[in-house]
C-alpha positions in Angstrom: 19.2 -1.6 11.6 18.7 1.4 9.5 16.4 3.9 10.6 13.0 4.3 8.6 13.3 7.1 6.1 11.2 10.0 6.3 11.5 11.0 2.6 11.2 9.4 -0.8 14.8 8.7 -2.3 13.3 9.3 -5.7 11.5 12.7 -5.2 12.4 13.6 -1.8 8.6 13.8 -0.8 7.3 13.0 2.7 6.8 9.4 3.5 3.2 8.6 5.2 3.3 5.4 7.3 0.6 2.9 6.6 0.0 -0.8 5.5 -1.2 -2.7 2.6 -4.5 -4.9 2.9 -6.3 -7.5 0.7 -9.9 -7.1 0.3 -11.4 -10.7 0.0 -13.6 -12.4 -2.4 -13.1 -13.1 -6.3 -11.4 -10.3 -7.7 -9.2 -9.4 -4.8 -8.0 -5.8 -4.4 -4.7 -4.9 -2.9 -5.0 -1.5 -1.1 -2.9 0.6 1.1 -4.2 2.4 4.4 -2.8 5.1 6.4 -1.7 4.4 9.8 -0.6 1.3 12.0 -2.4 -2.0 11.9 -4.4 -3.0 14.9 -5.2 -6.4 15.9 -9.1 -7.7 15.4 -10.4 -10.9 16.6 -9.4 -12.4 13.2 -6.7 -10.4 11.2 -6.6 -6.7 11.5 -9.3 -3.8 12.1 -9.6 -1.3 9.2 -11.4 1.8 10.2 -14.2 2.3 8.3 -13.6 6.0 7.6 -10.0 5.1 6.3 -9.2 5.9 2.7 -8.1 2.8 0.8 -5.7 3.6 -2.2 -5.4 0.9 -4.7 -1.8 -0.7 -5.1 -0.1 -1.3 -8.7 3.3 -3.4 -9.0 5.3 -2.3 -12.1 8.2 -4.6 -13.4 11.0 -4.0 -15.6 10.9 -6.0 -18.6 14.6 -6.5 -18.6 15.8 -7.2 -15.1 12.3 -8.2 -13.5 12.7 -5.4 -10.6 9.4 -5.0 -9.0 8.0 -1.4 -7.6 4.9 -0.8 -5.8 2.8 2.2 -6.0 -0.6 3.3 -4.3 -2.4 5.8 -6.5 -6.3 6.5 -7.1 -5.9 6.1 -10.7 -5.1 2.4 -10.1 -8.8 1.7 -9.0 -10.7 -0.9 -10.7 -12.7 0.5 -13.7 
């Protein structure tokens, strides 16, 4: 098994470990949260003080390759 990389292969910036979550209800939003997920009674605990960064997925119109990014500018307007 390959080790988890610590830097981005595209820009050499540092990776920060986290996880993606979906906030429920109509118009669900995928977000990224820093840290390790912790089990809750149902699902996972999300610290109330944690920053939730919106996730957008870009698709190549030629080959269909997908790449996801967590950036503040992807927040719903």
